[in-house]
C-alpha positions in Angstrom: -1.1 -19.1 16.4 -3.2 -16.4 17.9 -7.0 -16.5 18.1 -9.0 -13.3 17.5 -12.7 -12.8 18.2 -14.4 -10.3 16.0 -18.0 -9.2 15.8 -19.3 -9.0 12.3 -22.7 -7.8 10.9 -25.3 -10.5 10.2 -25.3 -10.0 6.5 -21.5 -10.5 6.3 -21.8 -13.7 8.4 -24.6 -15.0 6.1 -22.5 -14.3 3.0 -19.5 -16.1 4.7 -21.7 -19.0 5.7 -22.9 -19.3 2.0 -19.3 -19.7 0.8 -18.5 -22.2 3.5 -21.7 -24.2 2.7 -20.8 -24.1 -1.0 -17.5 -25.7 -0.2 -15.2 -22.8 -1.0 -13.9 -22.9 2.6 -13.9 -25.5 5.4 -14.7 -23.1 8.2 -15.2 -19.5 9.2 -11.6 -19.5 10.3 -10.3 -20.6 6.9 -12.4 -18.0 5.1 -11.2 -15.2 7.4 -7.6 -16.4 7.2 -7.8 -16.3 3.4 -9.4 -12.9 3.3 -6.8 -11.5 5.7 -3.9 -12.9 3.7 -5.4 -11.6 0.5 -5.9 -8.2 2.0 -2.3 -8.0 3.3 -0.8 -9.1 -0.1 -2.9 -6.7 -2.1 -2.1 -3.7 0.1 1.5 -4.4 0.9 2.9 -2.2 -1.9 0.6 0.6 -1.1 1.6 0.5 2.6 5.3 0.5 1.8 4.7 3.4 -0.6 2.7 5.3 1.9 5.5 5.0 4.5 8.2 5.9 2.0 6.3 9.1 1.0 5.8 10.0 4.7 9.6 9.5 5.2 10.4 11.7 2.2 8.1 14.5 3.5 9.6 14.3 6.9 13.1 14.6 5.4 12.0 17.6 3.4 10.6 19.3 6.5 13.8 18.5 8.4 16.0 19.9 5.7 14.1 23.2 5.7 14.9 23.9 9.3 
């Protein structure tokens, strides 16, 4: 597993710490892992659609040549 160091604004760190202290997460790492996984799952379809549309536009331009 890779370790990533990321600077975050103080207000975001404070909000994260509140969730950890309330018992929602065991650590900052757990919170950030959950947030990252959630973001990837929520945006996967949009990302696939974006690339598919880009491929279609590329094919259209190529066909016009």
